[in-house]
C-alpha positions, 0 to 999 in steps of 0.5 A: 469453166476451164481456165483459158489463160496463156500457157507455155508449151514449147516444142518437144526438146531434147535429141529424141526421135520426136524432138523438134531439133530432128523434126523441124526441117520444114521451118528451117527451109522456110527460114533459109528461103527468107535469107535473101529477102532479109539480106535485101531488106537490111541492105535497102532499109537499115541505116547502120551509120545512124542506128549503130555508130551514131547512137548516143545511148548504146554506140556500136551495139546492135541488138537482135531478138528472135521471137519464137516458141521452138527449141533447136538450131533454127533460131541460130540459123536466122540470127546468124544470117541477120548478123552476117547481113548487118556486117555486110551492110557496114562494109558496103557503107565503109563502116567497121563491122568489127567494132559492132557488138551484137546481143540478143535473147531473153525469156518470156512470151513474145505476145507482150513486152520483153525488152527495154524501150528503144533497145532493139534494132532487128526483131525476127519471128518465124512460124510463131505468130499463128499461135494464140496467147490463149484460147478464146474464153467464149469457146468454153462457155456453155452459155455462149453461142461460141461453145465449141462442143465436140470440136477442137477447131472451127471447121463445121462449127458455128460462125461465132467460133471462127469469129472468136478465133479471129478476134483473139488473133487481132488482139494478140497481133495488136499486143505484139505490134505495140510491144515491138513498137516500144522496143524497136528503135526508130528505123529498126526492122522486123521480119516475120514469116506467118503461114496464112490461108489464101483468100477464096479457099474454104477452111475445109480445103486449106491443109493448115486448118484441116490437119487440126480438124483431123486431130479433133476427129482422131480424139473423138474416135478415141472418145467413142472407144472409151479411151478419152473423156468427152469432157476433156475434148469439149474443154480443149480447143487448139490455140492457133489461127492462120489469117489471110494475107489481107487480114494480116496487112489490115491489122498492121496498117491499123496499128500504125507503128510500122511501114510495110517495106515488103509483104509477099509469099515466100517461095519454096518447094512444098516438099509434101508430095509423097508418102515418105515426106508425109510421114516426116511431116507427121513427125513434125506435127508431133514435135510441134504439138505434143506439149499442147496436147500433153498439157491438157490430156496427159502423157498416157494417150500420146503414142496411141493418139499420134499412131491413129492420127498418122493413119488418118492423115495418110488416108486424107488427100490434104497433102496431094499435089492439087492442094499444094498452093492452098497455103501461103507462107507470107514474108513481111518486112516492117520498119519502125516509124518515127515515134 
């Protein structure tokens, strides 16, 4: 059975036409849309006098972590906004913002521990937690009812396939929340942006799910043409899961280490209504997904795969005006409870 352990496939680096730096305006707009919510969350929920100026272990120090899997400027946009918000909060509380030293950044997987205990004051993660730490092992076991033969996702699959994805997401969220609970100081904040699927919308009508199913259909077309090995497709499952908002809230509540200070849909324009913007969206998908696909299938098929995938996406009604409300980007602000 193929290995299902976690692997690191970051977004496409560099400065080329398929790089994430040039094809991540969708995520950047989401991060910018959340700035006011983060500013408000820091203003109302962060006790800078207690956490920064009265800390016996690291006085005047404020640590920020951006937990993601991208390359490019979006991380810096998010962190800079947090820094400016904390400085403004200091001034509002008649504290000297110039005395605060900001620090962050460390390599490693955000699904597990990265930082010393009680060392972080603010954690931020946008458009990352939908990525699973690993493919559920049941999907690649030919003896399992969840064996996902001929598919790379769960549309049209047995219910056991969906259940395996859901269970893996729950495990990953528990690990993520437990890790951050150990790393954040009491009263520290964490802001998350997670693309979710609305309750009541079938997976076959949810764009963030259908776009992966269409990638699988493209791969199967190439199998039928003798361009890709069927075994390669059978052993590939896309490691992403989008929860419902209720599912996400339930997992946070079950963990018990954080209070939910705010949880609401992120308000932004869809930006996917015309063909030109749809084509830009396809470039974004390649920038985000190429590493995953190349790691399994090799680099030889990438250009032809995405050319065929582009045609399939443009023929699909999934980005139509009628579907624009069938995705929810949830903004979540959490506060570390007293340990």
